[in-house]
C-alpha positions in Angstrom: 35.5 -4.3 11.1 34.6 -0.9 10.0 30.6 -1.1 9.7 30.6 2.2 7.5 32.9 0.5 4.6 29.9 -2.1 4.4 27.7 0.4 4.0 30.3 1.9 1.4 30.2 -1.5 -0.3 26.3 -1.9 -0.5 25.8 1.5 -2.1 28.8 0.4 -5.0 26.9 -2.7 -5.5 23.3 -0.9 -5.8 24.7 1.4 -8.2 27.6 -0.7 -9.7 29.2 2.9 -10.6 32.0 4.5 -8.7 30.9 8.2 -9.5 27.1 7.3 -8.7 27.9 6.0 -5.6 30.3 8.3 -4.3 27.5 11.0 -5.0 25.2 9.1 -3.2 27.6 9.1 -0.2 28.6 12.3 -0.5 32.0 11.5 -1.0 34.9 11.7 -3.6 35.3 8.7 -6.0 38.9 8.4 -5.2 37.9 8.0 -0.9 35.1 5.2 -2.3 37.7 3.3 -4.4 40.3 3.5 -1.3 37.7 2.5 1.1 36.5 -0.6 -1.2 39.9 -1.7 -1.5 40.6 -1.3 2.2 37.5 -3.9 2.7 38.9 -6.4 0.3 42.2 -6.6 1.9 40.3 -7.1 5.5 38.3 -9.6 3.7 40.8 -11.2 1.7 38.7 -11.4 -1.0 37.9 -9.3 -4.5 34.4 -8.2 -4.2 34.4 -6.1 -7.7 35.6 -6.9 -11.1 36.7 -3.6 -12.5 37.1 -2.8 -16.6 37.5 0.5 -18.2 33.8 0.5 -19.0 31.8 -1.5 -16.1 32.3 -2.7 -12.5 30.8 -5.9 -12.0 30.1 -8.1 -8.5 32.1 -10.9 -8.3 30.6 -14.4 -6.7 31.7 -13.2 -3.4 30.5 -9.5 -3.9 27.0 -11.0 -4.9 26.8 -13.1 -1.6 28.2 -10.0 0.6 25.6 -8.0 -1.3 22.4 -10.2 -0.4 23.6 -10.0 3.5 24.1 -6.5 3.5 20.6 -6.1 1.8 18.9 -8.2 4.3 21.0 -6.1 7.3 19.4 -3.2 5.9 15.9 -4.5 5.7 16.1 -5.6 9.5 17.6 -1.8 10.4 14.5 -0.6 8.6 12.3 -2.6 10.3 13.8 -1.7 13.4 13.6 1.9 13.2 9.9 1.7 12.3 9.1 -0.3 15.1 11.0 2.1 17.2 8.7 4.9 16.0 5.9 2.8 16.9 6.8 1.9 20.3 7.7 5.4 21.2 3.9 6.5 21.2 2.4 8.5 24.2 0.0 7.2 26.6 -2.7 8.9 25.3 -2.7 6.7 22.2 -4.9 3.9 21.5 -3.6 1.2 19.2 -5.7 -1.6 18.2 -5.6 -4.3 15.4 -8.4 -5.8 14.3 -9.0 -8.9 11.9 -10.9 -8.0 8.7 -14.6 -8.6 8.7 -17.6 -8.5 10.8 -15.2 -8.4 14.0 -13.8 -5.2 12.6 -17.1 -3.6 12.0 -18.3 -4.6 15.4 -14.9 -2.8 17.1 -15.5 0.0 14.9 -19.1 0.5 16.5 -17.0 0.4 20.1 -14.5 2.8 18.7 -17.2 5.6 17.7 -18.3 5.2 21.6 -14.8 5.4 23.3 -14.1 8.4 21.1 -17.2 10.1 22.2 -16.0 9.4 25.9 -12.4 10.0 25.6 -12.2 12.9 22.7 -8.6 13.7 23.6 -7.2 10.5 23.0 -5.4 9.4 19.8 -6.6 6.5 18.1 -4.9 4.1 15.7 -7.2 1.4 14.3 -5.8 -1.0 12.1 -8.0 -3.8 10.0 -5.6 -6.2 9.2 -5.1 -9.3 8.0 -1.6 -9.3 9.8 -2.6 -9.2 13.3 0.7 -11.6 14.2 3.3 -9.2 12.4 1.7 -6.0 13.7 1.8 -7.6 17.5 5.4 -8.8 16.8 6.6 -5.1 15.8 4.9 -3.7 18.6 2.9 -1.4 16.1 -0.5 -2.5 18.2 -1.1 -2.6 22.2 -4.3 -5.4 21.5 -5.4 -7.1 18.7 -8.9 -8.9 18.2 -8.9 -12.2 16.3 -10.4 -15.7 16.0 -9.2 -19.2 17.0 -5.6 -18.4 18.2 -3.9 -16.9 15.0 -1.7 -14.7 17.1 0.0 -17.5 19.2 2.8 -16.4 21.6 1.2 -13.4 22.7 -0.4 -12.9 26.0 -4.2 -13.2 25.1 -7.9 -12.9 27.0 -10.6 -15.5 25.7 -13.9 -13.4 24.9 -16.5 -15.3 23.9 -17.4 -18.5 21.5 -20.0 -17.8 18.7 -22.2 -20.1 16.4 -22.9 -19.7 12.8 -26.3 -20.1 11.1 -28.1 -20.1 7.7 -29.9 -17.0 7.0 -32.4 -16.5 4.0 -35.1 -14.0 3.0 -38.6 -14.8 3.5 -38.8 -15.8 -0.2 -37.6 -19.2 0.5 -39.6 -20.1 3.3 -37.3 -22.0 5.3 -37.9 -23.4 8.7 -35.6 -22.5 11.7 -34.1 -25.9 11.5 -32.9 -27.1 8.2 -31.3 -30.4 6.9 -27.8 -29.9 5.8 -28.3 -31.9 2.8 -30.8 -29.4 1.5 -28.6 -26.5 1.6 -26.7 -27.1 -2.1 -30.4 -26.9 -3.4 -30.6 -23.2 -3.0 -28.4 -20.6 -4.4 -25.2 -20.0 -2.0 -23.9 -16.8 -1.3 -20.4 -16.5 0.7 -17.6 -14.6 1.4 -14.4 -15.0 -1.0 -12.1 -17.6 0.2 -9.4 -15.4 2.2 -11.8 -14.6 4.5 -11.6 -16.8 7.9 -15.4 -17.2 8.0 -15.6 -19.0 4.6 -12.5 -21.2 5.4 -14.1 -22.2 8.7 -17.6 -23.1 6.8 -15.4 -25.1 4.2 -13.7 -26.8 6.8 -16.3 -27.9 9.0 -18.2 -29.2 5.8 -15.2 -31.1 4.9 -15.3 -32.8 8.5 -18.3 -34.7 7.3 -17.5 -35.2 3.8 -19.5 -32.6 2.6 -19.1 -29.4 -0.2 -20.5 -26.2 -0.4 -20.5 -24.4 -3.6 -21.2 -21.0 -3.6 -23.6 -19.4 -7.0 -22.0 -15.9 -5.6 -19.0 -15.0 -3.7 -18.0 -11.6 -2.6 -16.1 -9.5 -0.5 -18.3 -7.2 1.6 -20.3 -8.2 4.4 -22.8 -5.5 3.4 -22.7 -6.3 0.0 -23.6 -10.1 1.4 -26.3 -8.8 3.5 -27.9 -6.9 0.8 -27.6 -9.9 -1.6 -29.6 -12.1 0.9 -32.1 -9.8 2.5 -33.2 -9.4 -1.6 -33.9 -13.0 -2.2 -30.4 -13.7 -4.7 -29.4 -16.8 -2.1 -28.4 -18.1 1.4 -25.7 -17.7 3.4 -23.7 -19.0 6.8 -22.9 -16.3 8.9 -21.7 -15.7 12.1 -23.7 -14.6 15.5 -21.4 -10.9 15.6 -22.7 -10.4 12.1 -26.5 -11.0 12.9 -26.2 -8.6 15.9 -24.7 -6.0 14.0 -27.8 -6.1 11.3 -31.7 -5.3 11.1 -33.0 -8.7 10.8 -36.6 -7.9 10.2 -36.6 -9.3 6.7 -34.4 -12.0 7.4 -35.1 -15.6 8.7 -32.1 -17.4 11.1 -32.0 -21.3 10.5 -29.8 -23.8 12.6 -28.2 -26.6 10.3 -28.9 -30.1 11.3 -25.6 -32.1 11.5 -23.5 -28.9 11.3 -22.2 -27.1 14.2 -19.7 -24.3 13.2 -18.6 -22.2 16.5 -15.5 -20.1 16.7 -13.5 -18.3 19.6 -12.9 -14.5 19.9 -9.6 -13.7 21.7 -8.1 -10.2 22.5 -3.9 -10.6 22.3 -2.1 -8.1 23.4 1.8 -6.9 24.3 3.5 -6.4 27.6 3.1 -2.8 27.3 -1.1 -3.5 27.3 -1.0 -4.3 31.0 0.1 -0.8 32.0 -2.0 1.1 29.5 -5.2 2.8 30.9 -6.1 3.6 27.7 -5.9 0.2 26.5 -7.7 -1.1 29.6 -10.3 1.1 29.0 -11.1 0.2 25.4 -10.8 -3.4 26.3 -13.5 -2.9 29.1 -15.8 -0.9 26.8 -15.3 -4.2 24.0 -16.6 -6.4 26.7 -19.4 -4.4 27.6 -20.4 -4.2 24.3 -20.2 -8.0 23.3 -22.2 -8.2 26.4 -24.8 -6.1 25.0 -25.1 -7.8 21.9 -25.6 -11.2 23.8 -22.1 -12.5 22.4 -20.9 -12.6 26.0 -23.4 -14.1 28.3 -24.5 -11.6 31.4 -22.8 -12.1 34.5 
């Protein structure tokens, strides 16, 4: 099989016009007609219906067009991946799940750049960590609870969740689960993992939490809580990143929410000194914030 014939077929199937397709291919129209006829003879099927006015795909032609479209997409992804793989050793490529973990790692990036100003940095705040690792777009990725299964990983820490409120509500450091819905609740929108985790753990107790306000920004959530607009349930990472002088932190009786933080990586990570240095700096920052207990 001459694969160039499939390429000619694909272009003609895209445009359904011999003149247009030939111009796109940089060949003459009679040459394209000849090549399509050769392909049809090799396959023993008719791929196009031709009339004086138009060209259409036969059922077999439609099937083949779907297959060549898939092949083209695979090749395009492959070429993109090759470009990402072929990076020099002075490039740091890190992916981080959206949310407070992304905010935490941005602080590490600032410190890393101050110490290693010559290193090129590629920082992806993403919801597609698994795909980015699979395609080698990143060398390491930080996420929660094993969402990038199939790649080597390092367990970093386990963090808990707490209820936060402003002084306006005069809440104690330990409150009953039943009392939460007596107050206005502010939560992240449903696509955020922290929100999903809260609802999942509440569901295990046959309880529901109904937010009065939903936001898509941790900064907005913090500002709303600090201004007395409601209560929220947030992670230790969130608490360690914020100035909590005007915020009360409470544990919730009978509701224990925690999650594991992992670093996933590609095989390239093991031999990448730049990524290794960033990983060490991340561990130091997590220890400083008391997310990881000191040795």
